[in-house]
LOMI-365459 format. One record per residue: residue in one letter; chain; x, y, z of N, C-alpha, C in turn. Coordinates in steps of 0.1 Angstrom, whole numbers, always signed. Example, Ala and Ser with C-alpha at 12.3 -4.5 7.8 and 13.67 -1.06 7.14 Angstrom:
2
['a','A',[+132,-57,+78],[+123,-45,+78],[+132,-33,+78]]
['s','A',[+128,-22,+71],[+137,-11,+71],[+129,+0,+79]]
This chain:
275
['x','A',[-204,-281,-111],[-196,-279,-121],[-181,-283,-115]]
['x','A',[-172,-287,-125],[-161,-293,-123],[-148,-279,-117]]
['x','A',[-141,-283,-108],[-128,-273,-105],[-125,-264,-114]]
['x','A',[-122,-272,-126],[-114,-264,-137],[-125,-254,-142]]
['x','A',[-140,-260,-142],[-150,-249,-151],[-152,-237,-143]]
['x','A',[-152,-239,-128],[-154,-232,-118],[-143,-220,-119]]
['x','A',[-128,-227,-122],[-117,-216,-122],[-119,-204,-133]]
['x','A',[-123,-214,-146],[-125,-206,-160],[-134,-195,-156]]
['x','A',[-146,-200,-151],[-158,-189,-151],[-152,-175,-139]]
['x','A',[-145,-182,-129],[-144,-169,-121],[-131,-161,-127]]
['x','A',[-123,-166,-135],[-116,-160,-143],[-121,-149,-152]]
['x','A',[-131,-154,-159],[-139,-143,-170],[-147,-135,-163]]
['x','A',[-149,-135,-150],[-160,-127,-141],[-150,-118,-136]]
['x','A',[-135,-120,-136],[-127,-110,-129],[-124,-102,-139]]
['x','A',[-120,-107,-151],[-115,-103,-167],[-126,-90,-169]]
['x','A',[-140,-94,-167],[-152,-86,-173],[-154,-74,-162]]
['x','A',[-147,-74,-148],[-145,-61,-141],[-135,-51,-143]]
['x','A',[-127,-58,-152],[-114,-48,-154],[-116,-39,-166]]
['x','A',[-115,-24,-162],[-119,-11,-171],[-106,-8,-177]]
['x','A',[-105,-10,-188],[-94,-8,-197],[-95,+10,-204]]
['x','A',[-108,+13,-203],[-110,+24,-210],[-106,+38,-203]]
['x','A',[-103,+36,-190],[-98,+46,-179],[-86,+43,-171]]
['x','A',[-79,+51,-168],[-67,+49,-157],[-69,+41,-146]]
['x','A',[-63,+35,-141],[-66,+29,-128],[-50,+32,-121]]
['x','A',[-53,+34,-107],[-42,+38,-97],[-32,+24,-97]]
['x','A',[-37,+14,-95],[-27,+1,-93],[-19,+1,-105]]
['x','A',[-23,+3,-118],[-19,+0,-132],[-8,+13,-132]]
['x','A',[-14,+22,-130],[-8,+37,-132],[+9,+35,-124]]
['x','A',[+5,+33,-109],[+15,+31,-101],[+28,+19,-106]]
['x','A',[+20,+8,-113],[+28,-2,-119],[+38,+4,-131]]
['x','A',[+31,+12,-139],[+38,+18,-147],[+52,+26,-140]]
['x','A',[+48,+33,-132],[+60,+44,-124],[+70,+36,-124]]
['x','A',[+68,+24,-114],[+79,+15,-110],[+85,+6,-121]]
['x','A',[+82,+9,-133],[+88,+1,-143],[+83,-14,-145]]
['x','A',[+72,-16,-142],[+64,-29,-141],[+56,-30,-156]]
['x','A',[+51,-39,-160],[+45,-41,-172],[+30,-47,-171]]
['x','A',[+24,-45,-161],[+10,-47,-159],[+1,-36,-159]]
['x','A',[-1,-28,-172],[-6,-17,-175],[-11,-15,-188]]
['x','A',[-19,-8,-193],[-27,-5,-203],[-20,+8,-208]]
['x','A',[-25,+9,-221],[-23,+23,-230],[-29,+35,-222]]
['x','A',[-39,+33,-216],[-46,+45,-211],[-37,+49,-198]]
['x','A',[-34,+38,-190],[-22,+43,-180],[-9,+48,-184]]
['x','A',[-6,+43,-194],[+8,+50,-197],[+7,+64,-205]]
['x','A',[-4,+68,-211],[-7,+80,-214],[-9,+90,-206]]
['x','A',[-16,+87,-196],[-18,+98,-180],[-6,+98,-175]]
['x','A',[+3,+87,-173],[+17,+86,-168],[+24,+93,-176]]
['x','A',[+24,+95,-188],[+36,+105,-194],[+29,+119,-195]]
['x','A',[+15,+120,-194],[+12,+134,-194],[+16,+142,-180]]
['x','A',[+16,+131,-169],[+18,+136,-157],[+35,+139,-154]]
['x','A',[+41,+131,-158],[+57,+129,-159],[+60,+146,-165]]
['x','A',[+54,+147,-179],[+55,+164,-181],[+50,+174,-172]]
['x','A',[+43,+170,-164],[+34,+182,-153],[+43,+183,-145]]
['x','A',[+47,+168,-136],[+56,+169,-126],[+62,+154,-127]]
['x','A',[+72,+155,-131],[+81,+142,-132],[+84,+136,-116]]
['x','A',[+85,+145,-103],[+87,+140,-91],[+79,+131,-87]]
['x','A',[+64,+130,-96],[+57,+119,-90],[+64,+105,-93]]
['x','A',[+73,+103,-101],[+79,+90,-103],[+90,+86,-93]]
['x','A',[+96,+94,-85],[+105,+96,-76],[+96,+94,-63]]
['x','A',[+83,+96,-62],[+73,+92,-50],[+70,+77,-50]]
['x','A',[+71,+72,-67],[+67,+60,-66],[+77,+50,-59]]
['x','A',[+89,+50,-65],[+99,+43,-64],[+103,+43,-48]]
['x','A',[+105,+58,-45],[+109,+58,-30],[+99,+53,-18]]
['x','A',[+87,+53,-21],[+75,+47,-13],[+79,+32,-13]]
['x','A',[+82,+25,-24],[+84,+10,-24],[+97,+8,-16]]
['x','A',[+107,+19,-18],[+121,+15,-9],[+115,+16,+5]]
['x','A',[+107,+25,+9],[+101,+26,+21],[+95,+13,+28]]
['x','A',[+88,+7,+22],[+80,-6,+24],[+93,-16,+30]]
['x','A',[+102,-17,+22],[+108,-27,+26],[+120,-22,+41]]
['x','A',[+122,-12,+40],[+128,-6,+53],[+117,-7,+66]]
['x','A',[+106,-5,+62],[+98,-6,+73],[+94,-19,+76]]
['x','A',[+94,-27,+68],[+91,-43,+72],[+102,-48,+78]]
['x','A',[+115,-46,+73],[+128,-50,+81],[+127,-45,+92]]
['x','A',[+124,-33,+96],[+125,-27,+107],[+118,-34,+117]]
['x','A',[+104,-35,+111],[+93,-45,+122],[+98,-61,+128]]
['x','A',[+101,-63,+116],[+108,-79,+120],[+118,-80,+127]]
['x','A',[+130,-70,+127],[+143,-75,+132],[+142,-66,+145]]
['x','A',[+136,-52,+146],[+136,-45,+155],[+124,-49,+168]]
['x','A',[+114,-48,+162],[+98,-51,+168],[+94,-67,+168]]
['x','A',[+101,-73,+164],[+97,-88,+164],[+84,-90,+158]]
['x','A',[+79,-81,+148],[+65,-87,+145],[+67,-97,+135]]
['x','A',[+56,-108,+134],[+56,-117,+124],[+43,-119,+116]]
['x','A',[+36,-108,+118],[+23,-106,+111],[+19,-96,+106]]
['x','A',[+17,-95,+94],[+13,-83,+88],[-1,-81,+79]]
['x','A',[-9,-72,+78],[-22,-69,+72],[-18,-58,+64]]
['x','A',[-16,-60,+51],[-11,-52,+38],[-23,-47,+30]]
['x','A',[-32,-37,+34],[-44,-28,+24],[-42,-21,+13]]
['x','A',[-47,-24,+6],[-40,-15,-8],[-31,-23,-14]]
['x','A',[-32,-34,-15],[-20,-43,-22],[-13,-36,-33]]
['x','A',[-21,-34,-43],[-14,-30,-55],[-10,-44,-63]]
['x','A',[-2,-39,-78],[+0,-47,-86],[+15,-55,-76]]
['x','A',[+19,-68,-78],[+30,-71,-75],[+41,-66,-82]]
['x','A',[+53,-66,-77],[+66,-63,-80],[+79,-70,-74]]
['x','A',[+89,-62,-73],[+99,-70,-64],[+97,-65,-50]]
['x','A',[+105,-73,-41],[+102,-71,-26],[+90,-70,-23]]
['x','A',[+80,-78,-25],[+65,-75,-16],[+65,-76,-4]]
['x','A',[+58,-76,+3],[+57,-75,+19],[+60,-88,+23]]
['x','A',[+54,-100,+20],[+57,-114,+21],[+72,-116,+20]]
['x','A',[+78,-114,+7],[+89,-116,+6],[+101,-110,+15]]
['x','A',[+101,-100,+16],[+110,-91,+29],[+107,-96,+40]]
['x','A',[+94,-99,+44],[+92,-107,+58],[+99,-119,+58]]
['x','A',[+94,-127,+49],[+100,-141,+54],[+112,-147,+51]]
['x','A',[+120,-135,+41],[+136,-137,+40],[+142,-139,+56]]
['x','A',[+136,-127,+63],[+143,-124,+76],[+133,-133,+86]]
['x','A',[+122,-136,+84],[+115,-144,+95],[+105,-155,+89]]
['x','A',[+110,-167,+83],[+104,-176,+74],[+85,-180,+81]]
['x','A',[+88,-178,+91],[+74,-181,+100],[+68,-168,+98]]
['x','A',[+67,-160,+90],[+55,-146,+93],[+49,-151,+83]]
['x','A',[+37,-146,+88],[+24,-144,+80],[+19,-129,+76]]
['x','A',[+15,-132,+63],[+9,-120,+57],[-5,-122,+51]]
['x','A',[-13,-112,+50],[-26,-109,+46],[-27,-98,+35]]
['x','A',[-28,-99,+22],[-30,-86,+12],[-45,-85,+12]]
['x','A',[-49,-72,+13],[-66,-69,+9],[-64,-59,-2]]
['x','A',[-73,-60,-12],[-73,-50,-25],[-84,-57,-30]]
['x','A',[-96,-47,-38],[-105,-48,-43],[-104,-46,-57]]
['x','A',[-91,-45,-63],[-93,-45,-78],[-91,-54,-86]]
['x','A',[-100,-56,-96],[-97,-69,-102],[-83,-73,-110]]
['x','A',[-78,-65,-114],[-65,-68,-120],[-56,-71,-110]]
['x','A',[-55,-65,-98],[-47,-70,-87],[-52,-84,-84]]
['x','A',[-67,-89,-84],[-69,-99,-80],[-66,-114,-90]]
['x','A',[-65,-107,-102],[-57,-117,-115],[-45,-122,-110]]
['x','A',[-39,-113,-103],[-23,-112,-99],[-22,-121,-85]]
['x','A',[-32,-122,-82],[-31,-128,-65],[-22,-138,-65]]
['x','A',[-21,-150,-72],[-10,-162,-72],[+4,-154,-70]]
['x','A',[+6,-143,-76],[+19,-142,-73],[+23,-136,-59]]
['x','A',[+12,-136,-52],[+13,-128,-39],[+12,-140,-27]]
['x','A',[+8,-150,-35],[+3,-165,-23],[+17,-171,-21]]
['x','A',[+28,-169,-25],[+37,-180,-25],[+42,-179,-11]]
['x','A',[+48,-188,-2],[+50,-186,+10],[+60,-196,+13]]
['x','A',[+67,-192,+22],[+77,-202,+29],[+70,-213,+36]]
['x','A',[+74,-226,+36],[+68,-236,+46],[+61,-236,+59]]
['x','A',[+74,-224,+65],[+68,-223,+81],[+56,-212,+79]]
['x','A',[+56,-204,+70],[+48,-189,+68],[+34,-193,+62]]
['x','A',[+27,-179,+62],[+17,-180,+52],[+12,-169,+48]]
['x','A',[+9,-169,+32],[+2,-158,+31],[-10,-159,+24]]
['x','A',[-21,-149,+24],[-34,-150,+17],[-39,-139,+10]]
['x','A',[-47,-137,+2],[-53,-125,-4],[-66,-127,+0]]
['x','A',[-72,-113,+2],[-85,-109,+5],[-91,-98,-6]]
['x','A',[-102,-106,-13],[-111,-99,-21],[-119,-88,-14]]
['x','A',[-113,-79,-7],[-122,-71,+2],[-118,-53,+2]]
['x','A',[-126,-47,+10],[-124,-32,+5],[-121,-21,+19]]
['x','A',[-111,-15,+18],[-109,-7,+31],[-121,+2,+40]]
['x','A',[-128,+4,+29],[-144,+10,+36],[-150,+1,+44]]
['x','A',[-145,-13,+44],[-153,-22,+51],[-143,-28,+61]]
['x','A',[-139,-21,+73],[-127,-26,+84],[-135,-39,+89]]
['x','A',[-144,-38,+95],[-148,-47,+101],[-148,-62,+94]]
['x','A',[-153,-63,+81],[-153,-74,+72],[-137,-79,+72]]
['x','A',[-129,-68,+67],[-115,-74,+65],[-107,-77,+79]]
['x','A',[-110,-74,+89],[-105,-77,+102],[-108,-96,+106]]
['x','A',[-122,-93,+102],[-128,-109,+106],[-124,-118,+94]]
['x','A',[-121,-114,+83],[-116,-124,+71],[-102,-126,+75]]
['x','A',[-93,-116,+78],[-77,-117,+82],[-77,-127,+92]]
['x','A',[-86,-128,+104],[-84,-137,+112],[-85,-153,+109]]
['x','A',[-89,-154,+96],[-85,-167,+91],[-71,-173,+91]]
['x','A',[-61,-160,+89],[-48,-164,+86],[-39,-160,+99]]
['x','A',[-43,-145,+105],[-36,-140,+114],[-42,-141,+128]]
['x','A',[-33,-145,+137],[-34,-145,+153],[-37,-131,+160]]
['x','A',[-49,-126,+160],[-51,-115,+166],[-50,-116,+184]]
['x','A',[-45,-126,+189],[-38,-124,+201],[-24,-122,+202]]
['x','A',[-15,-120,+190],[-4,-113,+187],[-4,-101,+180]]
['x','A',[+8,-92,+182],[+7,-80,+173],[+9,-83,+161]]
['x','A',[+1,-74,+151],[+0,-73,+138],[+3,-59,+131]]
['x','A',[+11,-59,+121],[+15,-47,+115],[+5,-43,+104]]
['x','A',[-2,-30,+106],[-11,-26,+93],[-6,-18,+87]]
['x','A',[-7,-25,+71],[+2,-14,+62],[-5,-9,+55]]
['x','A',[-8,+7,+50],[-14,+12,+45],[-9,+25,+33]]
['x','A',[-5,+17,+24],[+6,+26,+15],[+0,+33,+0]]
['x','A',[-1,+43,+0],[-6,+52,-11],[-19,+48,-13]]
['x','A',[-28,+46,-4],[-42,+41,-6],[-50,+50,+0]]
['x','A',[-48,+58,+10],[-59,+65,+21],[-65,+77,+10]]
['x','A',[-55,+79,+1],[-60,+93,-9],[-73,+87,-18]]
['x','A',[-76,+76,-16],[-90,+73,-25],[-99,+77,-17]]
['x','A',[-101,+79,-3],[-109,+82,+6],[-107,+99,+7]]
['x','A',[-120,+104,+0],[-118,+118,-3],[-125,+127,+10]]
['x','A',[-130,+121,+19],[-132,+129,+32],[-120,+127,+44]]
['x','A',[-113,+134,+47],[-102,+132,+56],[-104,+122,+70]]
['x','A',[-119,+129,+75],[-122,+124,+86],[-128,+112,+85]]
['x','A',[-135,+108,+74],[-137,+92,+73],[-124,+83,+72]]
['x','A',[-115,+90,+64],[-101,+81,+66],[-95,+77,+77]]
['x','A',[-97,+89,+86],[-89,+86,+100],[-97,+77,+105]]
['x','A',[-111,+77,+105],[-123,+69,+110],[-120,+51,+107]]
['x','A',[-116,+52,+94],[-112,+40,+88],[-102,+30,+93]]
['x','A',[-89,+42,+96],[-77,+40,+102],[-78,+34,+118]]
['x','A',[-89,+42,+121],[-92,+42,+141],[-98,+27,+139]]
['x','A',[-107,+24,+134],[-113,+11,+133],[-107,-1,+130]]
['x','A',[-97,+2,+119],[-89,-10,+119],[-79,-11,+129]]
['x','A',[-72,-3,+134],[-63,-5,+147],[-69,-7,+159]]
['x','A',[-80,-2,+160],[-90,-9,+169],[-91,-24,+175]]
['x','A',[-91,-30,+164],[-92,-45,+163],[-83,-52,+165]]
['x','A',[-67,-45,+165],[-55,-52,+168],[-51,-53,+179]]
['x','A',[-44,-61,+185],[-39,-62,+197],[-30,-51,+202]]
['x','A',[-24,-48,+217],[-14,-40,+216],[+1,-45,+212]]
['x','A',[+7,-35,+210],[+20,-42,+204],[+19,-41,+189]]
['x','A',[+10,-38,+183],[+8,-39,+168],[+12,-24,+162]]
['x','A',[+13,-25,+150],[+19,-12,+146],[+12,-9,+133]]
['x','A',[+14,+5,+131],[+8,+9,+120],[+18,+18,+107]]
['x','A',[+16,+15,+95],[+26,+20,+87],[+20,+26,+75]]
['x','A',[+18,+38,+75],[+14,+45,+62],[+25,+55,+54]]
['x','A',[+22,+55,+42],[+31,+66,+35],[+19,+71,+25]]
['x','A',[+20,+82,+20],[+11,+92,+9],[+17,+102,+4]]
['x','A',[+13,+101,-7],[+15,+118,-13],[+9,+128,-7]]
['x','A',[+14,+140,-7],[+11,+150,+1],[+13,+165,-9]]
['x','A',[+5,+171,-6],[-1,+185,-12],[+9,+196,-7]]
['x','A',[+22,+190,-10],[+34,+197,-7],[+43,+207,-14]]
['x','A',[+38,+208,-29],[+45,+213,-41],[+30,+218,-50]]
['x','A',[+34,+228,-61],[+24,+229,-67],[+24,+220,-79]]
['x','A',[+35,+214,-80],[+36,+203,-90],[+28,+192,-86]]
['x','A',[+29,+187,-75],[+21,+174,-67],[+8,+175,-68]]
['x','A',[+4,+192,-68],[-11,+193,-65],[-16,+195,-83]]
['x','A',[-7,+199,-92],[-12,+199,-106],[-13,+184,-109]]
['x','A',[-4,+178,-104],[-4,+164,-110],[-15,+153,-104]]
['x','A',[-21,+157,-95],[-31,+151,-86],[-43,+153,-94]]
['x','A',[-47,+170,-97],[-57,+173,-105],[-57,+167,-118]]
['x','A',[-46,+163,-127],[-45,+161,-138],[-50,+143,-138]]
['x','A',[-46,+138,-127],[-50,+123,-128],[-64,+123,-125]]
['x','A',[-72,+130,-114],[-83,+130,-110],[-93,+135,-124]]
['x','A',[-91,+141,-131],[-97,+145,-142],[-95,+137,-156]]
['x','A',[-86,+126,-154],[-86,+115,-165],[-96,+108,-164]]
['x','A',[-108,+108,-154],[-117,+97,-155],[-114,+84,-145]]
['x','A',[-102,+85,-138],[-97,+74,-131],[-104,+76,-116]]
['x','A',[-106,+70,-110],[-110,+68,-96],[-100,+80,-89]]
['x','A',[-108,+89,-84],[-100,+103,-78],[-91,+97,-66]]
['x','A',[-79,+107,-66],[-68,+101,-55],[-68,+117,-46]]
['x','A',[-68,+119,-37],[-67,+132,-29],[-55,+134,-22]]
['x','A',[-46,+142,-26],[-34,+144,-17],[-35,+153,-6]]
['x','A',[-31,+150,+5],[-33,+156,+19],[-20,+166,+22]]
['x','A',[-21,+172,+35],[-9,+180,+41],[-4,+172,+49]]
['x','A',[+7,+174,+55],[+16,+167,+61],[+9,+165,+74]]
['x','A',[-1,+176,+81],[-5,+175,+92],[-16,+164,+90]]
['x','A',[-24,+166,+79],[-34,+152,+81],[-28,+139,+82]]
['x','A',[-16,+138,+73],[-8,+126,+74],[-7,+123,+85]]
['x','A',[-1,+132,+97],[+3,+128,+110],[-6,+128,+117]]
['x','A',[-22,+130,+113],[-32,+127,+120],[-33,+113,+123]]
['x','A',[-33,+105,+110],[-36,+91,+113],[-30,+82,+124]]
['x','A',[-22,+91,+131],[-11,+83,+140],[-14,+87,+155]]
['x','A',[-26,+97,+154],[-30,+98,+168],[-34,+89,+178]]
['x','A',[-29,+89,+187],[-31,+78,+199],[-23,+66,+200]]
['x','A',[-11,+68,+188],[-1,+57,+190],[+12,+63,+192]]
['x','A',[+23,+53,+193],[+34,+60,+198],[+43,+59,+185]]
['x','A',[+45,+71,+179],[+55,+69,+166],[+69,+65,+169]]
['x','A',[+74,+58,+161],[+88,+50,+160],[+95,+64,+152]]
['x','A',[+108,+64,+160],[+118,+77,+153],[+122,+71,+140]]
['x','A',[+122,+80,+131],[+121,+98,+133],[+107,+104,+134]]
['x','A',[+95,+95,+134],[+84,+101,+133],[+76,+103,+121]]
['x','A',[+68,+113,+118],[+64,+112,+104],[+72,+122,+96]]
['x','A',[+80,+116,+84],[+89,+123,+78],[+87,+121,+62]]
['x','A',[+95,+129,+55],[+97,+127,+42],[+101,+112,+39]]
['x','A',[+94,+104,+30],[+100,+89,+27],[+113,+84,+26]]
['x','A',[+121,+95,+21],[+132,+88,+19],[+143,+92,+32]]
['x','A',[+136,+98,+40],[+143,+102,+53],[+139,+94,+64]]
['x','A',[+131,+83,+64],[+125,+75,+73],[+138,+63,+72]]
['x','A',[+145,+63,+82],[+155,+55,+84],[+164,+50,+73]]
['x','A',[+169,+61,+63],[+174,+57,+52],[+187,+47,+54]]
['x','A',[+186,+39,+42],[+199,+30,+40],[+204,+37,+31]]
['x','A',[+216,+27,+24],[+227,+32,+15],[+219,+33,-1]]
['x','A',[+206,+23,-2],[+200,+25,-14],[+191,+39,-13]]
['x','A',[+189,+43,-1],[+178,+53,+1],[+188,+66,-2]]
['x','A',[+200,+67,+4],[+209,+79,+3],[+214,+81,-11]]
['x','A',[+216,+74,-21],[+218,+72,-32],[+207,+75,-43]]
['x','A',[+195,+77,-38],[+185,+81,-44],[+179,+94,-47]]
['x','A',[+167,+98,-49],[+164,+113,-48],[+163,+121,-37]]
['x','A',[+169,+131,-36],[+168,+137,-26],[+153,+141,-15]]
['x','A',[+156,+139,-5],[+144,+139,+4],[+135,+150,+4]]
['x','A',[+141,+163,+0],[+135,+177,-1],[+126,+174,-13]]
['x','A',[+131,+165,-25],[+123,+170,-38],[+111,+157,-39]]
['x','A',[+109,+148,-26],[+100,+139,-27],[+86,+145,-20]]
['x','A',[+74,+145,-26],[+63,+150,-19],[+56,+139,-15]]
['x','A',[+62,+132,-6],[+51,+122,+1],[+61,+121,+15]]
['x','A',[+52,+119,+25],[+56,+115,+40],[+49,+99,+45]]
['x','A',[+56,+95,+54],[+54,+83,+57],[+57,+81,+73]]
['x','A',[+52,+73,+81],[+56,+71,+95],[+50,+56,+101]]
['x','A',[+56,+53,+111],[+57,+39,+117],[+52,+41,+132]]
['x','A',[+40,+36,+137],[+38,+37,+150],[+32,+24,+157]]
['x','A',[+36,+25,+172],[+29,+12,+179],[+17,+15,+187]]
['x','A',[+11,+8,+186],[-2,+6,+194],[+1,+5,+208]]
['x','A',[+1,+13,+220],[+7,+10,+233],[-6,-3,+241]]
């Protein structure tokens, strides 16, 4: 089969995996941050949740800004040049590789997701500076050993790596299983590596109601956790100041200070270093 026919067949197989009859977290989040890669079913549940809890839009927007601040901190202050971004989601502005390679053109980034609609947009994530590299893995958080093995094709595991898991761990229903997955991923990374996590939290009745409405929509469930449970993901690591905090409060810049007040955002985050 020719390369062109192979690509057409692969594209058809990916499109066949996309279910437009139910909302999907990547498309739903894309709608909340003003993207266009979503379907009517995603917009419908998005509007429903806005009525229940408008604050979820702030969670989506401030989480995206946190990603940029965290990557800039890791590149500029920690000297990190390698990133493993699990739960990539749909590309928007200032993706991990764009932020990192603006500051360090030799940065290497591996994106990981198992969502077919994200895979269809992978080419947008595979741009790179000539000095750096980006790669996309069609892989699953639930298979950490496979993720690490595949990522080694792009990343140098003798040097520190930043593991980024944003708004993804809620898809793992059991908290102890989620903690184990994070531990196994970090165990495969060398000393000096960093863990970056942010997630929605069960810190208001509105957020809990929004989570329940989303889970009742037929989408893959997403479970919000307590602040203490989010903090537990960093056990055994050295937290970077200010520790585990509401997303807008993590090293705020001017853009963050003019955005939603931290007290109104039901999402917590942290960055920590592996000793």
